N, C-alpha and C positions, 0 to 999 in steps of 0.2 A: 259414939257418932266417929266417923272420921272425915271429919270436913276437906281435910288434903287428897281425898282418894279420885282418882280422876274416872269419869265417866266411861261402863264399857262402852268398848268401840261394835261400832255400828257395822252390822255383817252384811253381803249381798249374796245370796244364796245364786249358782246356776250362771249359765250364759245369758238365757233371758232375762236371770234379773239383771245382769250386766249390762244388757242390750237397752232392758227399760231403764237404766239408771241416768243412761246418755241419752235413749231416745233415737236409738239405730238398730241396726237388724243386728243378729247373732255371730252370720259373716264377716260383720265388721269388725265386731271387738273382737273375735277371734284371729284375724289379719293385723289386727290396733296392737296384739299380744303378742307374732310372731315377729313384726318387722317393726312395732314402733316399742317393744317392752313395756307392754300394758300388766301392769301388775295383778298376775291370775294366781292361788293356792290351789293346788289338789287334796286331796285327803288321799291317804294310801290307801292302796291296791292296784290292780292292774288298767279298771277302768273308773278310778276313784273321781268323786262327783268336784267342781270346782267351786271357786268361789272368792269373792275378795274382800277384803273392808271399805268403806266407806270413805277413812281419809286419804287412803294410798290411793283410789282414784282421782281424789281431786286436786292432790299433791300431783300427782302426774297431768290433768289436765292443765294445771298452774305450767308443767314444764313446757307441756307443750303450746302453751299459748306465747310463752318465750321466744317458740321458733321463728317467731313474727317481727318484723322489727316494728314497731311502733313508737314514734316522735313524742320526743318529751316538752311539751306545750302546757300553760297557766291550766291549772281545771279549777275554774270556780265554782263550777256546779256543785249540786248538794249530794252527801253520802248514799244516797238513794239513787242516783243517776248516774253515777259512776260506779255502784255495782250492779246494774242492770247493763250498763256502759262494757264491763267485765265479759259481764255473761253473753254478750254481743261477740267479744275478742273470743272468750271459749269455744261459742258455737262454729265462729268462722275457723279457729285454728284446726277445729277436729274436721270440719268438713276438709278443710286443705289435706289433712295428713288422709280423710280418707281417698280422698281425689289419688293422690300419691299412692297409697297403699294399692287403690283396686284399679292403678295403670301398671306397676309392677304384678299383679297376678296376673292380668292379661296378659303381659308382655312375657309368664313365663311358659317355657317349655309344657305342653300336652303333658300331664302323669300319666300317661299310656305306655308300660314296660315294651320293648319290644326287641331289644339285642342288651349285652353285655360286652364289659370286658373286665379284663385283670389287671391291676398298678399295682403290683407289688403284694400287698397284705387289703389290698382295697376292690371291693366287688363296685363296681359302677355300673347302672341297669341305664339306657338309653331309649328317648324313643322310637318312630318309626322316621322321622327326622335324623337322628343321629345325636341331637343334643343328648346331653345329659341331666337326669331329671332328678337320678338320685345317689347318694353312694354309700357304702356300709364299708367302718374297718374294722380288721379284724384283728386279733391279737397277733398271729405271727406270718409270717408270709404265706401266700396261698399257693397250691400245686394242682394246675388243670389236670388230674391225669387222666379225662377222658381224652384227652391227646397222647400222652405218653407213660412211663413210670421208669424212674430207674432199674433197671434190670430188669422187667416184666412188661409184657404187652400193656396198654393204652384199655383201660378200662369205659369201653365209648359210652356203656347206659349211663354213666353217671352227668352228662352233660346240664347243664343246667334245663329246664324247662319254663317258658313264658306263657300261662293262660290260664282261662278263667277256672280257676279247681273249685268253684262250690256255686256255680249256677250266679251268682250276684250281679253281671255283668261285669266287672273288673278282675284285672289281668294280676294275675301271682305268680312270683318267680320263686323253686324251687331249687336248689343251693346246693353243692357238696362241696363240703370247708371239708378240704386236705393242705396239712401242713406238713406230714412227711413222707413222702415220696418211694423211700427204701421199704417200709416196714407198714405202710400207709394202715398204722393204727390210730392213728387221730382222727378220724373220720367221723364227721356229724352231718346231717340231712338240717337244711335252714327254709321256713317258708317266708318270705317274707309278702307283706301287704303289696299293693300296688304303689303306693304312697313310700315303701323305703321302710317300714316295721316291722319288727319280726313278729309274726303270728304265732309260730311255735318252732321249736329245735329236737329233733330225733337222733337218737343214738341207738344205731342198734344191738339185737343180742341180749341175754341176762347170760345168769349163770343155770346151765343145764350141767351132766354127768352120766356116765355110767356106769356098771360095776364095778367099776375096777378105777374112773377117772372125773373127775371135774374140768372144766373148763369156762372158769370166769372170764367176763370184757377185760380187754376189748376186745371188741369185732368190728369190723372197717362198713364201709357202703359199698356193695361190688354193684349193685344194683336198683336203678330209677326208673319204673316202669308205670305211664301216665294210659291204660285203656279208655281209647277215647268209642263210641260207635255214634249211628246216625237217628240215632230218639231224642237227641236235645239233654236226658240224666246230665251232669256233673258227671267227670270222668272217675276210674279208678284210680287209686294211685297203690304203689307194689313199688317194696322197697326188699332188697336184698340184702342181708346180714354175714359176711364172713367170717371167722372167726379168725386173729391176726396173726397166730403161731401153729393153730392144729385144725382138725379138717370140719369140725360141724359148722353148719350152716343154716340161713333158715329167710324165708318170704314173710312177708307182713304186711296184709293191707292198713292203712291208716287214712282215718276220716278227714275231712277238709280239715279240721282242729288238732288234728295229729297225733290222735288216739288211736294205738293200737287197737285194730277189729278182731281179729285171728291172725295167727302164726300157722308155717308148717315148716316143721325142721326133717334136717336130711344129715345123715351121715359121709358127709362127703359135701367139696366147697361145688357151688350154683356157678357154673361158669356163664351159662346163656339161657335166655328164656327169650318168650316168645308167645303172641297169642292168635290163636286163628280159630275157624270153624267148620274144620276137620271133615267131622260126620253132619254136616247139614243141617242143625236140629235149631237153626236160628240160635243160637247160645255162641259166645266164644267159649273153648276152651284156654289154660293155661300151659306153654310145656315149657319144664322145667330140664336142662339137662347140665349134668354133674358130673364129677367125680366119686366114685363105689369107693372107697379105704379098705372096705373089707375084703372084696377083691381084688385092688389096684386097677380096675377095668371104670368103664363108665356107665350111668342109670339115666334111662327117660322117665319122666314124671309126668304125668296129666291130673290139673286136678280144675276144679269149677272155679270160677277168679272168687265166685261170690260165696264160695262153701266148703271152706280147707279146714285144715285143724290137722294136731297130733305131731308123730313122727315116723321117720319111714320104719318099717318094721325088717329088721335083722336078725338071722338065723344066728350069726358071730355077736353072740351073747355081749362078748365085750364092746362090740360098737352101739348096742341099741340102747340111745338114748334114751332115758329113764324122769318120770315123771311128768311126760308131755301130751298123755294121752296117746288111743291107737288112731291111725292114720286115717285122716279122710282125704282120698285118692279118687279120682276116676281112673287110674289107671298106672301100674311101673311096669317097667322091665329093665334089665341089666346086662350090657352086653359080653360078649367073651372076648379074651386077647385072645389075637392070631397067635399062632406057633412060632411067628417071630420074635414076638413077646415074652412068650413065654421060657424058649432058649438061651433067652439075653438076661432072665431073671430081671425084668424093666417092666415098665408101668404104663398101661393104656391110658392117655386122659386125653377127656373131649376138646375140638378143640373149635368148634364151631356148630352152630343153628341156623337153619335160613327156613326161610316160605317160600316156595316156588309152585306154583300149577296145582297148588288146591294138596300139598304133600311137603314134609319136613325134611330138608337134608341135612344129613349130620357127617359131622369130619371128624373121628378119631384115630390122636394122633395113635400108635403104634410103640412110641420110644419115645423116654424122656428126653426133653430139649438140651443142646449143650451149647457153649458161646463157640458161634461161629457157623453155626449148622444155617446150610443154604433152603431145609426142605427136610422137615423132618417126615418118616414114608408116616400114611394113611393108609384108613380105610374110611370107604362112604358107603354110608345106608342111606335107604329111601322109607318112609315111613308117612303110610295110610291113617283113614279112620280108625279109631279106635286100636289104635299101637299094632296095628298088621302090617307086616315087610313088603314090600314091594319092589325092593333088590337091595344089591351090596357088590361093590367091586372094589379094587385097588387101586388107591389113588396112581398116577405116574410115575412118583420116587420109591414106590413100593419093589417094585419089582428089582430094580437097582440097588437099595440098600440091602436085599436078600442077600442079590449076587456077592456084592462086596466084605458082606458078614460069613458069606460063605468061603470066599476069595482067601479071606483073612485068617481063615479056620476059626471063626468064632463059635459059627452055629455048622451042623451038618445038614446037608441037603434034604427037602424032605419034597413034599406032592403041594405045590401051592395051588391049583385047582380046588385041590382033597380040602385043601385048608380052608378056602373061602366056603365051599357049604357045608364046612363043620360051623362056620361064623356066625350060618345064617340061625341057626339054632341059640338062639336069647331065653336067659330065662325069664318069665311072668312070674312075679311075687306078687301084681295087685290085678286080677281080672279086670276087662273095663266093664265099668259098674257107674250107676249114677247116683249108687247111696251106699253106704255103709249098712251091711250085714247087721242084725242084731246081736250075732256072738259070732263077733270075727273069730278067725284060726289062722295062723300061717298058712301059706300055701306055696308052694315052690323053694328051690336052697340057692342059698345063697354064694 
């Protein structure tokens, strides 16, 4: 036998058990832990169960009693009365703590996220009255890439989003953390609960390859899209990731818990995206405007937001992404470059995509931007349902740039109107369709 062994410590399991120990509500003991240091332990894991030791709870209750001044007077009462009296003091002190904690809770700003500010490396989320409700401090200073990047345009589609992501009546916060404004390689999407806890983190991209090259991470978050409708269902979350130094990019649909549901990969950076029901079938289509590296021009891809996968089909096999699967697209076209671009041996790049009056307006630059450029010459396309062409025209500065290039002897004169007609002949890679054929075969040429 071991007469000196200490008896085992009595364990109190769960919030309910701790509350029953004091004879109060679960919310009360949770407030005591937060406000007054009630000794509560947690088992390992993301959602570890709570427990406490009875001796620690009693010691804490004694300290709570000491917070109330008690006069020192002779006490002729027997020990049993003193014990009962001590119990009354414990109850009184606990009641006082409860009142103080409850008052502090009622005076707190309502934890409903409505706006945000960045302070150095800290994200501060505020309620509708502008009062801070929680803060999250990151390791490095934060950079608002939706407002502008050093040496580049802003990524406006990464602006933080606040709303009910999963339909539970609470508002979550989506925040794109960027700490490297020059390379935008250190980029990650965070989802915060309404009370500031991190629900999940998402880094875009993974290792993909062609027959000649490999493209490992890092990728950066180029766009965050939250598609909402009038059905009352939770919105659809989409994130665009772009390789930090080379051309592959992808769009991923994420669940409210941050799980990747599906991906579509493209051989060129996705620079713009919008959702619209152009064909009036009652369902949104997702339109991606992207660089097309094999032809050094631009591509427009239409996807079903709820059903996409694979990688863009390329006839230039050196650019075909492998091991990703056949593309599941609604349609895809590739635009030609202007003769102006071709003669300068330059690149045509996507500049913007906008939805107006039931059609898409696309702006495609016809020369690489250089420092100090007041405006890069562009061509405007109008695209209707099922990727039909509704019109094409030169931007206001195109003819001026053309005449200046001729005057400087950079290019020889050519027929601008005839070339504009030629630019109507874009390449149809994927004809409009609602489902992938059982045995798909490449169509068109890149």
